[in-house]
N, C-alpha and C positions, 0 to 999 in steps of 0.2 A: 503493502498501500504505500510506503513511504515514497519507492523508489518512483511510483504512479505517479504522486504530488511532485516530487521532483520534475518530471516527466511535462506534467501541464505546466509549470513554469516555467521549461526549456523550448514551448512551443513559445513563437512570436503570437500568435495571432490568439490564442488560448491564453496567452499570459495577460495579453493587453486584456479579455474579458471580463476575467478573476479581479482583476487591478479596478478598470472600472465599476465592476459590481462593487468592490468592498469602499470605493470612494462614494458613488451614492448612497449605502448605507453609512458612512460617517456624516453627509448632509443631512439624513434621514433623523440622524440620533441627535443631529444640532439640532435642526428645528422641535426634535420633541423638547428638547429641557431649552428653549427660546421662552421667556413667560409673554402673552399676550400684552400688548399695549391696554392700561387702564386697570391691571390684575396686581393687587397688593400680595408680590411673588413671597415675600417674608412671615405675612399673614397665612400661607394658601400652605407653605409648610408646617407652619407651629397647629395647624389643623391637620395633617397628615399623622405628623407627631401624636395628636391627641388623640386619632382614630389608630393607634398601635395599644393604644393602655388603655382601650375600650371595646366594647360589641362592635366585630368587621362582618358581621353578616348582610350588607348592603346588596343592593342591585347591579352598585355599579362595581363590585371588585374584579370581575372575571374581565369586564371591559374595560377596566385600568391595566390590568394583565395584557389585556390585548392590546394597548395601545402604549404599552414600554412605561406606564408611571405618568403620559403625558396627561392622560385626561385629569387625574387628582390633582394636576400643577396647572392644568387651567394655561396651557405653553399654544405655541402657535399651530401644533400638528395633534391637538389635544383629540380631537375626532379618527386622528388614525386612518387605517385603509378599514374600516368597520361599515362608512357609508357605501364604499364601493362593493364590501362585497352582499352586502343587504341589498344592493341594487341588481347587482348581476343576479341573486337566487331569485329578485322577484322576474328579473323579464324570462329566464327560464321557465319557470312558473307556469309565465303570463302567457310563453309558446305557446302550451300547452294547449289554451283556451281562446287564441288572438290566432283569428287564420293567417292575416298579415302576417307576425310575425315567424309562426310555422311556414310562409312562404320565404320568407326571407333564410332562414335558415339551410332550407333545402337551395336556395341561389351558390352556394360554396362561397369563394373569399371576400364576394363583392355586398352578398348578404350578410355575411356576418362581421363584415364594417359597420354596416348601417347599421345591427343592432350594438356593436360596439358602441356607436356614437349614440343612440340611444340609452343606451346604460350610464354616459358620462354625465348626460343631461339629469338623469333621475338621481344619479349621485350626488350632484350640487344641489338638488331642491331637495334631497336626505339631511346633507349636511348644516345647511337651511336651521331646517326643524330642529335637528337633531344639538346642534351650538347655541339655537334659543333653546331650548328646557334645559341641558347643562346648565347657562347661562343663570335664568332661572333658580333653578334649583340650590345652585352654587350660594347665589345671593340669599336663599333663604334660608341656607345649612345645613337641606337636606340630602347636597351632595358626600356631606362629610357626616352624616348621620346624626345632624343638631350637637353637634361636639363642639365645635369651636364658634358658637353664635357670638362669642365676645371678641372675635377677628374680623374685621370686615375684608371680604375676600375682596366685592368693586367699593375702593371707600370714595365718599361724596368730594363730586369736584364742583367748578363750579360750572363746568358746562350741563343743561340737562341729561337727566335718563335715558333717555331713549337716544341722546347722542354717544352715549358709551356704551351701550348696552346695542345698538344699531354698528359701531365698531368693532366689537368685540364677536360681533355675529358672519361679518364680514373677513374678518382676519382670520378666522376658524375657518370659514366656508372655503378661503381664498388655499390656505392649508390642506385641506383638506384635498384639493385641485391640483395641487403640486405635489404633496403624496400618490395622486394617481397620475400626473404626471414621468413621477420618479418610478415607478412602479412599469409604465410601458415603455419607458427609456433601458430598464433592465433587462425588460422581455426581449427587447428588437436588439438591444449591442453589446446583454452583459450573461450572465450563466443562471438559467435558472427562470422561472415564472417570478415574473417582476410581484405582485400584488403576494405572493404566498412565502419571497423573500422576506419581504420588510413586514408579514406578521409575523414570520419565524425570529425576524432579532427584535421585535419587538415583546415574544415572550422570551428572548433570550438574555434579554437588557436585564429580567426585571426578577433573574433567579439568583443572584451571589444575596442580592438584599432579600429573598424573602430563604431562601437557605439560612442566611444568617440569624433571620429570627426563630424558624423552627429550634437552630441549634440553642438561641437565647433562653426559646422557651418549654423545651423538651428536653435539654440536657445533651450528653454525647450519644448516648444510646440510643435515646430516641431519635436522635437524627440519624444515626448510622443505620437503625428500622428503617426510616424511610428515604435513606438511599438503596438499599437492598429490595424495598419496596420500587424503587423506581427500576433498578435492574430488572428487576421480573416483567417488568409494564412495558420496559422497552423492547425485550428480547420476544414478551408478545404480539407486541405490533407490528415486528418488524415483522416475524413469521410470518404472522397472519396477511399482510398489508404485501406479501411479495406474491403468497396462495393465491392460486387462479385453476381454473378447469378450462383446458385446449378441446376445442371441438374442430376435429379436423374437418379440412375444406380439400375437395378434387376440384380442380376447373379442368373441364374438356377441351381438347385439341380443336380448334376451329381455322377456316381460313380466313383472311381478311386479305383481298386482293393478291399479290403472290406469295404474301409470307401466313407464315403459321406463330398464332399464338396460342396460349392455351400450355395445356398437359405438366401445371405443376399441383404442387401441394402443399397448403398453406395453414393454419388456423385462428377461428376464435379463440382473443381471450377472453374469458370471462371471469372476475377477479370475483373473488370471496367476499371481498368487501369493497363491495363495486359503486356504492354510495356516497366513500369516504367520509368527510368528518361533517356532512352538511347535514343527516340525522340528529345528531347532537347540539349542532347550533339550533336549529330547532325548537327541540323539546328544552334545552336552556330558554331559548326566547319566551316560551310559553307558561313556564316554569315560573318566570321574572314579572310576570305580572301581578303575582297575588304579591311577592311585595312589594313588587313598584306600586299594588295598592295598597297596601299597610302604609307606606310611607307619605300617603297621599292621607290617609284617616287616621295617621298617628294624632292620639287625641290624649289627657289628661284619665278620663276616662271612656277606655273602651269597650265597648257592646260585645253581646253573642258572635256575631259575625265576625269581627276582629280577630276573638279570642278565639273562634275556629277556624280561620285563615292562616294564621302565624305558628298553630298547635300540628297541622295537617298540612299546610302548602309553604309554610314560607321558612319554616323550619330543615336543613338540607342534613340535620340527622336522624330525622323522624321517618320511620320507618313509611307513613303512608308517602310520603315527600319521594324516600328512594323509588318504591315501587311505582310510584305515576311515574318517575323519570325513566325508570327502565322500560316499562308500556309503553310510553310517546317514541323511545326510539324506535322501538321493534315497530311500530306504526307508520313512523315517515321512513326509518328506511325500506319497508314493502312500498310507500306510496313514491317515492322518489327513485328508485331501481324501476319503478312499473313505468315511471313518465321518463326516464333517461334515457331506456334499453326498452326499444319497439321491435320483439322477436316477427314480426309482420314483415317491416319497412326492411329489417337485414336479409331476409327467406327470400323476399321480391328482388332485391340488389343482387345476391347471389343466383338465382334465376337466370336474370338480365347478362348476365357476365358470365353463363353457361359452371355455374359453382354448384356443387352440393357435399353435403354430409355423405358418408360413405354409407350405405344400407339406409337412408332416410331419401324417400323421393322429393324431391324440390316443391317449393309450392308450401302449401297452406300443411304438409305431412313434417317439414323443417321446419316451420314458424310452432305446429306443435311442442318438437321436439325439443326446441330451443328455451321456449315459455317452462316446460318440465324440469330441464337442467337448470333454469334461473330460480324459479322456485325452489329447486331444494338448497342450493347453495347461499341465496341467501338469507337464509332463517340462520346459520350460524355464524354467517357475517352482522346478521343486527342481533342474536347474542354476543359475540364479541365486543361489540359495540355499545351494550347498556353493563355489559361484563365492568369494560375500562373506563365508561361513565361514571360508576357510582363505587369503584371499588376504592378509592380518598373516602369518599364520606362512610364506607364500613371500616375503614383502616384506625378512622378518628375519631368513629362511636368507640372502639376498641383500646384507644390510648387516653378514651375522654374528655379531649381538647378543645380547642378553637380555631385550633391551625389549620383545619382545612378551610379556613374561607379563603387563605392567599396560598393554599397548596398550587404549585406553578406546575405538578407533572401531574395532575390528575386530568382525566376527560378529553377534552377538546386541544389542552395546549397538548398536551404529549401526542396526541394524534397527528396535531399540525407539525410540531417540529421535528416527527421523525419520517410523516410522508412527506415534505419536505426536502428533510436531508437523504431519502431515497430519492426522488427525484432530479435534484442535485446533481448528485453523486453518477446517476445514469445519465447526463446529461454529457456530462465530460467524461467520464468511460468513453461514450460514443464515440467524440469528438479523438478522443486519444485511439480507439482502434481505428480510426480510418487514416491514423499518420502511423499505425503498426506496432501500436503502444499498448503494452499491456493495464486492463483497468485497475479500480482500486480494490476491487473485489476479486481479484485472478491471485 
């Protein structure tokens, strides 16, 4: 692996891509620490420190992790890449129900460019909404769990409030646009998928501080137990993420003019985790709604509805929360796989180009066969996602600890980090193999 890494830097064009990607990451982290105009950065830091000594079970903990700590700092890149991810998921789901988007998806590169443009517009719209909401929550203290009301986040100035808030909204929205542009630069001129690399960077930036906090709260043996759990989880994730069922496909020979085409054998790779991390994000988003409702319903005399929601659906260590979380992941895994992989469309394309699965007739029998295989491998993939997502909750129930709220190695975070890492290594490997070098995993 070390020799392959050295070979990557010895290749001029690949070295330029790696250094370019590292440079973009450095710019991204700089923007994540740059305070927005009008924000009292010293007061924000005091609020963050106050949160470390109290309950950190707020709705924005995971969002802060994905932004690399930029959200709680109200920096220029406070929103991070989440508006773009949300917009991409929305457009992907709308493709199923809006014929125009479905037509664009089938038009190839030109149609995909149009969908990408729609995603950019929707990202900026979501950034305006999210930045307005976060600024309002920060000014009311709810962003920091009402633990720093004595520290004004946006101090009063000679300017009207609407000018200050408008300036913050514009700054954070512009920051989201810059982050989106940086991600596209990495995709075009760097190594890996730009958006995935940036969210990987945000999560990795939080690991040292969160690890130190676990060490401080749990002691050496508790920290060693967490590291052991991390290694087990990462090993399992790598194993499952690489697992796939290969459906053999044979293409018949055919004459086009004076040339013979076809006669080759290939396969359709059906991954065990065909849905990726999307079901976990969907399930987490739905389970954040009860917590968000509690933040707005917070009062000195809570009613029965408040107590019921807080006990069963807003406490990550409650069994009702864990069971609901797991069931939602199972549902969204099947739902997302059903809308992203169309066996009938795949079978029709195979038939059009003379391809067939050995022993299976082309057309509808092939589609039924693919549906049968897909339904069988989706179940272990869904169970795998559910187990990885709820494992940190179960682990910290055993420890009787509140550290799970900032646990950076569980669920969505570890799936994204391992998935992005594997995909980036594969891209570097493919470029090395084109130049007759051995890959990282050889």
